N, C-alpha and C positions, 0 to 999 in steps of 0.2 A: 565257385560253382554255385549255380542257383538251384533251389529246390522248388519243384512245381507242386502247387497245392492239388489235393484230390479234385477240388472243384474245377480248377483250370484244366487238368487232364481230361476230366469227363466232358467239359465243354469243347475242348479241342477235338476229342473223338467224335463228337456230334457235328463238328464243323465240316464234314464231308458228306456230300449228297447221298451216297450209297449207305453209309453208316446211319445217317439220320433216317433214311427209309427203312432200314432194318429195324432200328430202334422203335420207330413209330408202329411198324407191323407187329412187333413183339408186345408193345403196349396194348394194341388192339386184341391180341391173343390172350392177354391176362395171365393169371397164375399157371394155367396149363402149359403155356409156352408153345413152341413149334419145333419140329424136327428140322435139322439143317437142310435136308432135301426139300422140305416144304417151303422154307424161306427162299431158297434158290429158285424153285419153280414159280412161286408167287411174284417174285421181283425180277425174274429173268437174269439172275446173276450166275456166272459160271462157278463151279465148285472151288477152284483155287482163289478166285477173287473173293468169294463169300467167306472162305476160311480166313483169309487175311483180315477182312473187315470185322468178322466176329471176334477174332483174336484181339483186335484193338479195343473193341467194346468190353470184352472180358477184362483185359488189362486195365482199362479205365474204371473198372468197378461198376459198370452199368448193366452188364448181362451176366447171368449165372448159367453154367452149363452142367447138365446132369446126364450121365450115360445110363441108358436103360437097355440092357442087352447090347445089340449092335447099333442102336440108334442114339444120337446125341440130341437131347432136348435143350432148347435155349429159352430163357425167360428173363424178363426185366427184373433187376433187383429194385423192387418198388421202394423200400426204405431209402436206398441211395438216391433214387430219382426224386423222392420227396425232399431229401436233404438238399439237393441242388436247387429245386424250386424254392425252398425256404431261403437258401443263401441268396438267390437272385431277388427275392421279394422282401427280405428282412427289413429293409429300410425304405420300402415303397412310400412315396409321398411324404417323407419326413422333412423335406425342404433342404435347400442348399443355400449356404451363405457365401456369397462371392465377395472377396475383399475389394474394397474400393481402390480404384487406380487413379491416383492424383496425377495430374499433368498429362494424362493421355489425351490425344487429339482425336 
């Protein structure tokens, strides 16, 4: 059984066009976040499709949901996002040593 790292889960969740669009929209919205209906309206996604994609983003640890009365607000988990960016850039430009291959033609 393989265990998927949180970084791999998050990046896999962002690997779908609709989820990436939702995530980018929520990044633009900032800490205030957006209501589910507003996300659907702005991106033209039907409610069932949107619910599925938001659920995936929540499970991946990228989006936080908060119920306020009858509305559900969604916002990016900014520390989690910064953690992924840090993971991706932690070894930026540190160089790579490729072992020599003798006898290769």
